[in-house]
Each structure stands twice: as C-alpha cells, then as structure tokens.
N, C-alpha and C positions, 0 to 999 in steps of 0.2 A: 965841337961836340959831334960824335959819330951817330948817325941815325940808323936804326935797325931796319933792314929791308924786309917788308912783309910780302907774302904771296898775294898775287892778284887773284881776283875771282876766277879769271880764265884759267890760270895755272892750277888752281884748286880743282876746277872741274875736269881739266885734262888728266890730273893725277887720279881723281876718282874714277874716271872712265877707264884708265889703264888698269887700275886695280880690279875694276869690274870685269874687264876682259880676262885678266889672269884668273880670277875666281871662277869665271864661267868655264874656263878650260880645265882647271885643276879639280874643282869640287866634284863634278860628275865622275871623274876617274877615281877619286878617293871614296866616294859613296859606292861605286861599283865594286871596288876592292873589299869594302866592309861587308857588302851584301854577299859576295862570293864566299868570304870566310865564314859568314853565318850559315850559308847553305851547306858548305862542306862539314861544318860542325854538326849541323842538323842531320846530315846523311850518316855521319859516324854514330850519332846518338841513336838514330832510328835502327841502325844495324845492330848495335849492342842490345837495345831493348827487345827487338824481335828475335835476336839470336837466343837470348836468355829464355824468352817465352817458348820458343820452338824446342829448345833442349828440355825444358820442363814438361812440355806437352808430350814429347816422345818418351820421356821417362815414365810419364803417367800412363800413356796409351799404347806403348809398344812401337815397333818399327812401322814406318809409313806404308810399307807394302801390305799391311793388314788393315789400313784405315779405309773408311768408305770413300768411294770415288765417283759418285753420280751427282748431277746438279742438285737433285733433291736432298742430298746430304750436306749441302753447303753450310747451313746454319749449325748443324750438329758438329761439323768439324771446326767451324769458327769458334764454337764454345770451348773446344779443347785449348785454343790459344787464349781466348778472352779471360779465362780464370787466372791467367798469369800476367795480365796487362792491367795497368791502372786506367780504366776506362771511365770517363765522366759522362759520356752520352753515346748512345748507339742508335743507328737508323737502319732498320731492316726493310728494304724495298720502299724507302721514302727519303726525301731530301732533308737537309739540315745538318749533315755531317761531312759533306764532301764539296769540293770546289766546283763552281759553275764555270763553264766556258774556258776550260784549260786549253793551252796551245802546245804544239810540239816544238822542239828545239829549232827546227827548220822553219818555224812560222806557220805550220799547218794548223788549221782550226777544226779539222774534222777527224781528230784522232779517234780511231774506232773503239767501240765498246765502252767509252766513258760517257756517263750522264751525271746529272747533279745528285744522283743517288749512290754513285760509286762506279764500279767496273763490272761488266758482265751481267749475267742473269742466273739466279736471283741476286740483286744488288745488296751488298752488306757493307756499311761504312760506320765509322765511329770516331770519337774524339778522345784524346788522352789527356791526362793531367798536365803534361808538359807542353801542351799547346799544339800538338800535331793532329792532323786529320789523316785517317787511314781507311783504305778500302780493301776488303778481303775478297778473293775469288778462288773458286774451285774449278780447275780446268780438267774435265774428264779426259781419260787417256785417248779416246778415239777422236778427240778434236785437236790433239797436239800434233800439228803438221810436222812431218820429218823427225818426230821424236824429240824436238826441242821446244822450249818456251822462253822467250826473251833472252835467247842466247845460251840458256842452260840446258844441257842434254837431259832428256828424260831418263836415260840409263843411269845418270848420276843420282837419280832419285831412289834407286832400288838396290838391294843387295844381290838379287838374282837377275842377271841380264836377260834371261829367257822369259821373265815375267813382263808381259806387255800390257797388263791391266792397271798399272799404277797411274793414278791421276796426279796432277801437279797443283800445288797450293801457292798462291801468290799474294803479296801485300804491295799495295801502291801507297806511298806515303808523301803527303804534303807537309814538309818539315816545319813550315811556319803557319800552319793552319789556314785561316781565312784570308791572310794577307797575300798580296801579290808577290811576284808577277804571275803565279800559277802556270808555270812553264815546265814541262817535263825535261829533266836534265839540268834545271836550275834549282827550283825549290820542290820539285816532285821527283821521287826515285822509286824504283821497283826492286823487289826482292823475291826470290823463289825458295820455297822450302824443299829441302832434299833429305835423303836418308842420313846424310852426314851433317845435317843442320841447315841453317839459313845461308843462302848464297846470293850475293848481289847480282842483279841482272847484268849480263854482258857476255860477249863472245870471246872466250879466252883464246880462241884460235886466230883472231884477227889482230892486226898491229895496234888498233885503237880500241879494242874491246867492243867494236861495233858502235862506238860513240864519237860522233863529230857533228859539226854544225849543219851538215846536209841530211842528218837523220832526224827522226822524231824524238830522240832522246830516251827512248824506252830502255836502252842498254847502257846508260851512263853511270849507274851506281858502282859497277865494278871498277871503272876507270877512276872515279872520284876517290874511292877508298884505296885504290892502288897507288895513286899519285899524291893524294892528300891535297889536291887543288883542282881547279877547273881550267886546265890549260887549253882544252878544246874550244873554249869561248874566244880565244885570242889567236887561233891558228888561221 
C-alpha cells in the first residue's frame, strides 16, 4: 500500500516565506501602477471640467483681456467660474478645502505660495462633487515674471500682443481630494486660463514640458495629458 507523502512543517514555512517575498516585490509595483492610472484619469477629468467651465465663463463675460486683473478682484473672477462648477464646499481665506503640507515632485516641502487655505493671496479654495479639491488664484500682470506663468506665456492669454495689462488665472487641483500622497505632479496638477481656453501647465518649448523628477512638478499637467501616462516617474 502506497503512502502519500505530506509536506513537513518546515517545507510549508519555506513555501510561505517565498510567497511572502514574491508578494512584497510585486504588490507595491501593482499598487503604484493602479495609483498612477487613477491620477492620470483625475488629471484628464479635471482638465475637462475646468475647460467647460472656462468656455462657459468666457461666453458669459467676454474675452479675458476685458476681465478684472487685480488681487482685489480675485473673488469676483472666481465667481465667473464657480457658477459653472458643481461645488459642494468653498473656503475663502480659510482652511478646510485644500490639502495641508503638500510636497513637490522632487521631494521639496517648501513649495512657495501654498498654504492650507489654497494658493496665493487672497486664498480661494473649494471642493467639488466628484471629490476634487481646487484652489483658484489671480496672478496680476505685473507679477508674472518674464511674461509666463507655470510655463504658459502671458501673450497666449490675450488677443492683442501689445496689451500687457492682462492678468493670468490659475487652478491648482488635487484630483483625489484629501487623500495622499499630496504631491504636485502626482495627484496635484495646475492649469492656466487663457484667451483660447484652459491650458495645462507646462513649457511647450522644452523636451519634457518642464516636468521631470528634478522639478517641483508644477508643470506636469501638460506632459500627463500629452502622453496619457506618468513616464517621468520612471525615468
């Protein structure tokens, strides 16, 4: 009569240990891939949502060259967009709608002008029904160094190139709301409103749109939307 050979306790433990090692190697990679796809999808959705709101606001209010452009006009201009967005909560110069302690793609922790109230002064932030946190900022023309903002030329913002009084309007979007990792270029993206509509932040004159792991990530939206992935995280 043949006896069936059973696994010994030691053999079972060795097998489990091997499976554990394999899981430890594979699972983080799988999770990273899932997160990246979610962030890319979020970036695309944010771009679509804000593009539609921008187009509607310009249709309502006329060309951007005629819009107010001083810091004191920030809330007024924000309202132009807000009426076309599904906002569930808004925070005007107070916390509660924007991420705390965000980081740059390069690991920097002192990304300028961000606070727990939003971006810039006066700070305006809000939450949307689809789970995103957004911060709106009006950048007066005289503070736009070199005529560009987040890689987007100010001249692209206006129809008359001799007009240098045009402010720039920007949205910073945390595509998964209060969830982590709260890193610019991963789950946080930036968009600039131009005369031709919404433009994803990024330098179109550079090979990588100004987005790589050595930057703070402020110009990664253009690259994500252009490539449909986050290849810069693996370069």
